[in-house]
N, C-alpha and C positions, 0 to 999 in steps of 0.2 A: 278789443285791445284796450288795455288800461293806460292811463296817463302816468308818466314817470315823474316823481317829485324832483324838485331842483336841488342839486347838491349845494350845501351851504357851509362856509367856513366860519368857525368861531373858535377863538383861543388856540389857533394853530391846528385845529382838528377839522377835517373835512367830513361833515355829516351827510347822510344820504337824503336828508330833507330838512327844510326850515323848521318843521314841527319838532324834530329831534334837537336842533340847535336852540329853539326856544325853551325846551325843557332843560337843556344844559345851563342856559342862562338863569332859569328859575332856581335850579339846584345851587348854582354859584351864588346867587343872591341870598339864598338861605344858608350858605356856607356848608354845603354838603359835598364832600369829595366824591367824584365820579371817575370812572374810566370807561371810555367809549369803545364798544365792540371788543371787549377784553379777551374773550375766549369763545370758540365755536364748538359745537357738540353734534354727535350723531344721535338722532332721536328715532322713535318709532315711525315718525312721519317724514324722516329725511334729515338732512343737515340743517343746523339752526345756529344762528349767531345773535344772541340777545343784544339789545341796544346799549345798555349800561350795566356796569357793575358798581355797586356802592360798597367800598371796602369796610367802612366803619359800621354800616348797618348789616353787612354780610348778606346782601340780597341782590338779585337781578332785577332789571327793569326793562320792559318792552313797551314801546310807544306805538300806538296805532292811530291813524286818522279817524277811523270808524270802528265800530265794535268788531272784535276779532272773530274769525271763523272757528269752528270746532277743532280743526287741524292745528291752528295757531295756538289755541288754548292748550292742546295736548302736548305741543312742543314745549311750552312753558312749564307744564307739570313735569315732563321728562327731565328737563334741566334741573328743576328745583329738587326733584327726588334723587337724581344722579349725583348732584353736588351737595345734598343735604342742607340746602339753604331755603330762604323764602323767595317769593317772586312777586313783583308788583306789575300788574298789567294795566296800562293807562290808555284809555281811548279819548282822543280830543286834545285840546290845547290847555295851557295853564289857566286860561280864563274860563273854560267850560269843559270839564273833563268827567270821565267815569272811571273810578279807581277800584280795582279788585286786588286782593292779597291772597296768595296761596301760601298757607302755613298750617302748623299744627295748633290745635286748641285742646288742652288737656282735659277740658270738661265736656267735649263733644262726644255724643253717644255713638257716632259713626267710627270711632277709633282715632279721631283727631285730625286727619289731614282733610282740608277743604278750602274752598274759595270763600273769602269774606268779601261780599259784594257791596257796592255802593258806599264804601268808607270814604273819608275825606282827609285832606291834609289839614294839619293844625299845628299848634306849638305846644310843647310840653309845659305844664304848669310847675314842673320840677325845676330846680336850679339849672341855669343854663338856657332854658327856654328854647331848646333846639327843635328843628322841624320833626314832627311826629305824625302818626296816622291815628286819627280818632276812629276807633272801631265801631262807634255809635252803639256801644254796649256798656252797661254799668253793673254787670254781675261780678261781685267782688271776688269770687273764686276762680274767675277766668284768667288763665295765663296763656299768652300766645308764644309759640316757639317755632324755630326753624324746622325744616323737615328732619334735621339731625338732632332735634330735641334740645337745642340750645335756646335760652331765653331770647325772645325777639323784643329788644329794648325800645324800639321805636314804635311799636304798635301798642297803643294805650287805651285804657277804658276811658269813657267820656269824662268821668270825674277828674281825671288827671290831665286834661287838656284845657287850653285857654279857649273860652267859648267865643263864638262868632268868628268872623273873618277879620282878624286883627290887622293893624296897620302894617306890620312887617311883611305879613303874607300879601297883603294888598300891594305893597310896593314891589315885591318880587314878581308878582303877576304882571304888573304894569311894565316893569323892566323887560320881562320876557316878551310881552306882546308888542311893546313899542320899538323893540330892536329893529334897526334897518340894516338890510344886507345888500340892497341894490347898488350897482355901480361900484363894486369893490368895498363898500362900507362894511365894517364889522365892529361891534362893541368889544371892549377889552374886559377881561375878568375884573380888573380893578374898578372899572366904571359901574359894574353891576353889583359888586359886593358891598354890604353894609360896613361901616367903619368899625 
């Protein structure tokens, strides 16, 4: 019998775990809009409700405490393919995570759709410096797209990312990991966002 995670409230939303709430704080600190449990779907492996929808990035996010099972991965693939979007699968906390992205790669010999493994959060070197994903790839002809073949603007080649773990990302991780939820405490969105 497994142990059930503790429901946690943040920003008026009741999350199924503190881990999900910590990721919501991280996204807020980086000024990424999110919707929690936006829509459920029927997949090959049964019903599935992704944790987050990122409307500006047009992608789903699933948070797992440990590495996902094959069945959990297949559910993510089904939702991405059925909605023609990308999917981020995150295992772990904002401090120590493993990130995979399910998307199209127009230069891939397998026809394009695949998981990009062990990529990392970064900030774009382009104007605005928004949160992005460093693909850890520098092939200049590579373009990442959603499953519906729309350009995936937040997935960047390494040369278009700010190198290292910059201060803004570091502060976002600290805010997520230091948030206290015991005895009715909960941080506000205004407390975690940058000015």
